[in-house]
C-alpha positions as semicolon CSV with decimal commas, in nm:
position;residue;x (nm);y (nm);z (nm)
1;X;-2,275;14,467;22,309
2;X;-1,922;14,376;22,421
3;X;-1,852;14,203;22,089
4;X;-1,956;14,518;21,902
5;X;-1,728;14,730;22,120
6;X;-1,438;14,493;22,060
7;X;-1,494;14,509;21,685
8;X;-1,492;14,889;21,700
9;X;-1,162;14,885;21,888
10;X;-1,005;14,634;21,650
11;X;-1,116;14,837;21,347
12;X;-0,979;15,161;21,493
13;X;-0,673;15,281;21,302
14;X;-0,572;15,567;21,531
15;X;-0,335;15,526;21,825
16;X;-0,514;15,322;22,091
17;X;-0,464;15,263;22,458
18;X;-0,257;14,939;22,471
19;X;-0,465;14,808;22,759
20;X;-0,791;14,851;22,568
21;X;-0,641;14,694;22,257
22;X;-0,505;14,401;22,460
23;X;-0,846;14,345;22,619
24;X;-1,010;14,343;22,276
25;X;-0,748;14,107;22,133
26;X;-0,739;13,865;22,426
27;X;-1,021;13,649;22,288
28;X;-0,899;13,656;21,927
29;X;-0,708;13,381;21,752
30;X;-0,331;13,405;21,802
31;X;-0,275;13,450;21,427
32;X;-0,515;13,749;21,427
33;X;-0,334;13,902;21,724
34;X;-0,005;13,860;21,537
35;X;-0,148;14,033;21,231
36;X;-0,259;14,331;21,440
37;X;0,070;14,356;21,631
38;X;0,263;14,349;21,302
39;X;0,071;14,658;21,194
40;X;0,161;14,851;21,510
41;X;0,486;15,015;21,614
42;X;0,729;14,825;21,835
43;X;0,641;15,047;22,130
44;X;0,268;14,985;22,096
45;X;0,293;14,614;22,020
46;X;0,528;14,554;22,315
47;X;0,287;14,735;22,545
48;X;-0,004;14,527;22,413
49;X;0,197;14,208;22,459
50;X;0,272;14,311;22,817
51;X;-0,099;14,374;22,883
52;X;-0,209;14,039;22,740
53;X;-0,259;13,744;22,975
54;X;0,062;13,548;23,013
55;X;-0,056;13,233;22,832
56;X;-0,191;13,437;22,540
57;X;0,136;13,632;22,517
58;X;0,337;13,308;22,504
59;X;0,100;13,173;22,238
60;X;0,146;13,488;22,028
61;X;0,526;13,470;22,054
62;X;0,508;13,106;21,942
63;X;0,355;13,215;21,609
64;X;0,621;13,216;21,333
65;X;0,445;13,501;21,152
66;X;0,519;13,749;21,430
67;X;0,764;14,010;21,303
68;X;1,044;14,136;21,529
69;X;0,964;13,882;21,800
70;X;1,313;13,933;21,941
71;X;1,249;14,306;21,980
72;X;0,922;14,237;22,158
73;X;1,093;14,001;22,403
74;X;1,367;14,257;22,471
75;X;1,102;14,522;22,545
76;X;0,940;14,309;22,815
77;X;1,048;14,329;23,179
78;X;1,331;14,085;23,241
79;X;1,135;13,844;23,460
80;X;0,844;13,830;23,217
81;X;1,079;13,783;22,920
82;X;1,246;13,488;23,097
83;X;0,907;13,334;23,176
84;X;0,788;13,379;22,817
85;X;1,100;13,214;22,675
86;X;1,048;12,922;22,910
87;X;0,679;12,890;22,813
88;X;0,748;12,898;22,438
89;X;0,825;12,587;22,236
90;X;1,198;12,512;22,237
91;X;1,251;12,561;21,862
92;X;1,066;12,893;21,854
93;X;1,247;13,018;22,165
94;X;1,579;12,931;22,002
95;X;1,479;13,117;21,686
96;X;1,385;13,427;21,889
97;X;1,700;13,398;22,100
98;X;1,912;13,378;21,784
99;X;1,790;13,725;21,679
100;X;1,833;13,895;22,018
101;X;2,092;14,165;22,058
102;X;2,416;14,027;22,209
103;X;2,376;14,258;22,509
104;X;2,036;14,104;22,589
105;X;2,130;13,739;22,545
106;X;2,359;13,707;22,845
107;X;2,123;13,838;23,116
108;X;1,829;13,638;22,982
109;X;2,030;13,318;22,945
110;X;2,167;13,353;23,299
111;X;1,815;13,379;23,445
112;X;1,675;13,074;23,265
113;X;1,640;12,748;23,454
114;X;1,913;12,489;23,379
115;X;1,686;12,267;23,168
116;X;1,568;12,548;22,940
117;X;1,920;12,694;22,921
118;X;2,066;12,360;22,817
119;X;1,797;12,306;22,555
120;X;1,848;12,653;22,405
121;X;2,226;12,618;22,404
122;X;2,205;12,286;22,221
123;X;1,966;12,421;21,956
124;X;2,167;12,739;21,901
125;X;2,479;12,531;21,839
126;X;2,340;12,397;21,510
127;X;2,378;12,603;21,189
128;X;2,072;12,775;21,047
129;X;1,871;12,591;20,779
130;X;1,952;12,251;20,933
131;X;1,724;12,002;21,104
132;X;1,893;12,072;21,437
133;X;1,816;12,444;21,418
134;X;1,439;12,394;21,368
135;X;1,381;12,084;21,581
136;X;1,208;12,090;21,919
137;X;1,314;11,889;22,221
138;X;0,955;11,864;22,348
139;X;0,833;11,521;22,232
140;X;0,676;11,211;22,385
141;X;0,901;10,909;22,435
142;X;0,847;10,589;22,638
143;X;1,053;10,277;22,714
144;X;0,978;9,968;22,508
145;X;0,876;9,785;22,829
146;X;0,569;10,005;22,876
147;X;0,215;9,907;22,788
148;X;-0,036;10,093;22,574
149;X;-0,227;10,200;22,885
150;X;0,083;10,347;23,052
151;X;0,171;10,536;22,735
152;X;-0,176;10,686;22,705
153;X;-0,165;10,790;23,069
154;X;0,167;10,969;23,009
155;X;0,022;11,150;22,706
156;X;-0,270;11,278;22,916
157;X;-0,024;11,406;23,175
158;X;0,226;11,588;22,949
159;X;0,022;11,686;22,642
160;X;0,020;12,058;22,731
161;X;0,400;12,070;22,744
162;X;0,473;11,885;22,421
163;X;0,496;12,016;22,065
164;X;0,292;11,723;21,935
165;X;0,142;11,406;22,080
166;X;0,055;11,244;21,749
167;X;0,390;11,063;21,727
168;X;0,529;10,861;22,019
169;X;0,886;10,736;22,013
170;X;0,967;10,400;22,172
171;X;1,320;10,378;22,316
172;X;1,535;10,089;22,428
173;X;1,529;10,111;22,812
174;X;1,903;10,076;22,870
175;X;2,071;10,253;22,577
176;X;1,785;10,498;22,501
177;X;1,819;10,421;22,129
178;X;1,516;10,475;21,908
179;X;1,338;10,150;21,826
180;X;1,001;10,245;21,680
181;X;0,775;10,541;21,612
182;X;0,408;10,485;21,699
183;X;0,125;10,710;21,586
184;X;-0,148;10,809;21,829
185;X;-0,402;10,644;21,601
186;X;-0,223;10,307;21,628
187;X;-0,193;10,354;22,001
188;X;-0,569;10,411;22,038
189;X;-0,642;10,079;21,864
190;X;-0,442;9,870;22,113
191;X;-0,569;9,718;22,436
192;X;-0,441;9,888;22,754
193;X;-0,252;9,578;22,864
194;X;-0,077;9,524;22,528
195;X;0,294;9,611;22,500
196;X;0,348;9,941;22,324
197;X;0,569;9,768;22,065
198;X;0,276;9,545;21,964
199;X;0,097;9,840;21,799
200;X;0,408;9,969;21,616
201;X;0,439;9,903;21,246
202;X;0,704;9,641;21,154
203;X;0,937;9,887;20,978
204;X;1,228;10,099;21,081
205;X;1,147;10,460;21,173
206;X;1,234;10,741;20,933
207;X;1,502;10,962;21,091
208;X;1,733;11,250;21,002
209;X;2,063;11,375;21,142
210;X;2,089;11,719;21,309
211;X;2,296;11,865;21,022
212;X;2,052;11,747;20,753
213;X;1,937;12,039;20,537
214;X;1,582;12,144;20,617
215;X;1,480;12,108;20,252
216;X;1,576;11,739;20,270
217;X;1,371;11,707;20,588
218;X;1,074;11,857;20,407
219;X;1,110;11,607;20,122
220;X;1,112;11,317;20,369
221;X;0,802;11,445;20,547
222;X;0,627;11,487;20,213
223;X;0,745;11,151;20,077
224;X;0,643;10,943;20,378
225;X;0,341;11,158;20,479
226;X;0,474;11,218;20,832
227;X;0,350;11,454;21,102
228;X;0,699;11,467;21,256
229;X;1,041;11,320;21,193
230;X;1,287;11,240;21,476
231;X;1,636;11,389;21,472
232;X;1,892;11,135;21,598
233;X;2,264;11,138;21,665
234;X;2,509;10,881;21,528
235;X;2,428;10,646;21,817
236;X;2,053;10,649;21,745
237;X;1,955;10,868;22,041
238;X;1,664;11,104;21,976
239;X;1,776;11,467;22,006
240;X;1,445;11,620;21,904
241;X;1,176;11,619;21,637
242;X;1,090;11,838;21,339
243;X;0,714;11,881;21,305
244;X;0,524;11,937;20,984
245;X;0,419;12,291;21,081
246;X;0,782;12,389;21,135
247;X;0,882;12,248;20,799
248;X;0,594;12,431;20,625
249;X;0,729;12,761;20,759
250;X;1,077;12,664;20,641
251;X;0,950;12,567;20,295
252;X;0,766;12,899;20,258
253;X;1,093;13,078;20,333
254;X;1,284;12,859;20,086
255;X;1,019;12,912;19,817
256;X;1,039;13,288;19,871
257;X;1,415;13,274;19,816
258;X;1,364;13,068;19,498
259;X;1,111;13,317;19,359
260;X;1,347;13,607;19,431
261;X;1,629;13,427;19,252
262;X;1,399;13,372;18,951
263;X;1,380;13,749;18,915
264;X;1,758;13,792;18,924
265;X;1,763;13,920;19,282
266;X;1,985;13,794;19,562
267;X;1,760;13,635;19,827
268;X;1,634;13,887;20,082
269;X;1,687;13,792;20,446
270;X;1,416;14,022;20,584
271;X;1,065;14,140;20,485
272;X;1,059;14,375;20,184
273;X;0,959;14,685;20,385
274;X;1,235;14,621;20,641
275;X;1,519;14,614;20,388
276;X;1,730;14,931;20,395
277;X;1,806;15,135;20,085
278;X;2,174;15,043;20,064
279;X;2,102;14,676;20,132
280;X;1,837;14,672;19,858
281;X;2,085;14,826;19,613
282;X;2,343;14,565;19,711
283;X;2,097;14,280;19,658
284;X;1,989;14,398;19,312
285;X;2,283;14,582;19,158
286;X;2,511;14,283;19,111
287;X;2,274;14,083;18,896
288;X;2,166;14,391;18,699
289;X;2,529;14,474;18,617
290;X;2,595;14,116;18,507
291;X;2,285;14,118;18,285
292;X;2,375;14,460;18,142
293;X;2,724;14,343;18,048
294;X;2,572;14,037;17,881
295;X;2,329;14,252;17,684
296;X;2,622;14,456;17,551
297;X;2,687;14,157;17,326
298;X;2,361;14,247;17,153
299;X;2,490;14,595;17,079
300;X;2,812;14,446;16,940
301;X;2,614;14,216;16,711
302;X;2,400;14,505;16,584
303;X;2,710;14,710;16,512
304;X;2,856;14,423;16,311
305;X;2,543;14,405;16,093
306;X;2,496;14,782;16,069
307;X;2,529;14,786;15,692
308;X;2,265;14,515;15,653
309;X;2,026;14,703;15,879
310;X;2,069;15,017;15,663
311;X;1,946;14,820;15,360
312;X;1,631;14,708;15,538
313;X;1,538;14,960;15,806
314;X;1,225;14,765;15,892
315;X;1,442;14,499;16,052
316;X;1,525;14,743;16,331
317;X;1,158;14,734;16,429
318;X;1,204;14,370;16,525
319;X;1,501;14,432;16,755
320;X;1,283;14,505;17,063
321;X;1,078;14,193;16,984
322;X;1,390;13,980;16,956
323;X;1,538;14,119;17,277
324;X;1,217;14,075;17,478
325;X;1,165;13,725;17,337
326;X;1,522;13,636;17,430
327;X;1,465;13,768;17,781
328;X;1,140;13,575;17,813
329;X;1,306;13,259;17,685
330;X;1,589;13,303;17,935
331;X;1,340;13,359;18,219
332;X;1,159;13,040;18,122
333;X;1,480;12,839;18,119
334;X;1,616;12,980;18,446
335;X;1,282;12,933;18,624
336;X;1,262;12,570;18,517
337;X;1,625;12,492;18,595
338;X;1,643;12,673;18,931
339;X;1,323;12,506;19,047
340;X;1,452;12,166;18,931
341;X;1,774;12,225;19,126
342;X;1,574;12,330;19,434
343;X;1,369;12,009;19,414
344;X;1,687;11,811;19,344
345;X;1,546;11,688;19,014
346;X;1,882;11,787;18,865
347;X;2,220;11,842;19,028
348;X;2,526;12,044;18,934
349;X;2,689;11,736;18,785
350;X;2,397;11,716;18,538
351;X;2,495;12,043;18,370
352;X;2,585;11,869;18,045
353;X;2,245;11,696;18,035
354;X;2,075;12,031;18,088
355;X;2,287;12,184;17,808
356;X;2,202;11,898;17,569
357;X;1,835;11,950;17,650
358;X;1,823;12,329;17,636
359;X;2,034;12,373;17,318
360;X;1,789;12,202;17,079
361;X;1,495;12,340;17,274
362;X;1,627;12,695;17,238
363;X;1,700;12,648;16,867
364;X;1,352;12,509;16,805
365;X;1,183;12,790;16,995
366;X;1,396;13,044;16,807
367;X;1,300;12,884;16,475
368;X;0,930;12,906;16,566
369;X;0,960;13,275;16,653
370;X;1,172;13,336;16,340
371;X;0,907;13,170;16,124
372;X;0,641;13,394;16,275
373;X;0,862;13,697;16,198
374;X;0,913;13,587;15,835
375;X;0,539;13,543;15,790
376;X;0,485;13,887;15,939
377;X;0,736;14,053;15,703
378;X;0,596;13,867;15,401
379;X;0,242;13,980;15,480
380;X;0,371;14,331;15,532
381;X;0,522;14,333;15,186
382;X;0,215;14,177;15,023
383;X;-0,014;14,430;15,183
384;X;0,186;14,728;15,066
385;X;0,423;14,814;15,352
386;X;0,779;14,897;15,251
387;X;1,081;14,710;15,382
388;X;1,314;14,998;15,303
389;X;1,130;15,266;15,491
390;X;1,101;15,492;15,177
391;X;0,739;15,461;15,066
392;X;0,548;15,400;15,386
393;X;0,237;15,185;15,420
394;X;-0,098;15,189;15,250
395;X;-0,382;15,383;15,401
396;X;-0,643;15,174;15,583
397;X;-0,889;15,207;15,292
398;X;-0,635;15,102;15,027
399;X;-0,513;14,823;15,253
400;X;-0,872;14,691;15,286
401;X;-0,930;14,709;14,909
402;X;-0,606;14,522;14,839
403;X;-0,692;14,260;15,097
404;X;-1,037;14,215;14,934
405;X;-0,885;14,197;14,586
406;X;-0,651;13,919;14,694
407;X;-0,927;13,711;14,851
408;X;-1,114;13,432;14,660
409;X;-1,447;13,607;14,711
410;X;-1,339;13,894;14,486
411;X;-1,311;13,652;14,193
412;X;-1,675;13,541;14,213
413;X;-1,899;13,654;13,919
414;X;-2,086;13,973;13,987
415;X;-2,421;13,806;13,907
416;X;-2,360;13,557;14,188
417;X;-2,320;13,844;14,430
418;X;-2,640;14,010;14,301
419;X;-2,836;13,689;14,352
420;X;-2,786;13,726;14,725
């Protein structure tokens, strides 16, 4: 009965009491709660977030799909907002904090405990789209003098406060430099009394620097099939880790920017429905003007061959085909090249190799389309359509009779046809 009531409340589209909606959403998956809050106004969603149990509210704010998370945090009472920021993962809290209004940052930062404040300050110091900006400082690390049993005991103790426990980082006891990265699977195979280094693979750990571009981090995670990659400073100290779920979110954002660039649009930095009118014009007008100026060359070429077009008016019918084919060919080339640049299959210094590849490719494709056009015009002439525009085309009946007369079957003896 209660489940049915909850379903009715969740399916309701009218304005609902935030408390009732929060009670119905409390047992839902965090991603489903996020989807519902995204569909509500800021006032309603902030009230629902306030009515949710604290742990569920922190879990919802940790979801990267939540829109206007900064606005939701600002709408919470100050003490609850501070507690939520502390309960969130460090990387997500930094991302939310980065989008807060300047007037709200100071009071919230002042009320945070020193550990959380230091962590946020360090993460916010790194530029966006770098490994440092998306890393989390919540990871499991142990000295190299520990045993497997001691490490497992630590994991059981801190697992609720760590971003991931599937990668454990072994540090040199004195200098705190990273020595090895041990997976939880390898750790489970060792005896409790074995040294933790005995279950580590005999290879150096894969690491990145804090200013490494997040796309490069994603390639490393994909290449080496990692669940997380440690971010280290120039001395080899672990500053944080970038987990695979964080890099997936980053790659979705990067792919969205690439797709928008394919269409000749400057990358949007907000959801489509949140972009203002003037900002949308600014994002699109520049490329359209550049393309329009380029297409004026087509008009200049047509004007140069105006006398030739007057002799064969039918050629003007192919102008839209040529223009659309040229646009499609350009879209193909730009899509392939931009994606290759994004994947670092080619670099800017390879421009001459791209030109040497695209020039013959474009000429060949143009020749194929030109051949199809010549065949089309030839058939048009053979079947009775004029190339001067003065006599018109045959009627369907005459066109069918001419087509039959030109076929081999028409030359068969009449008696052969009667025998059928």
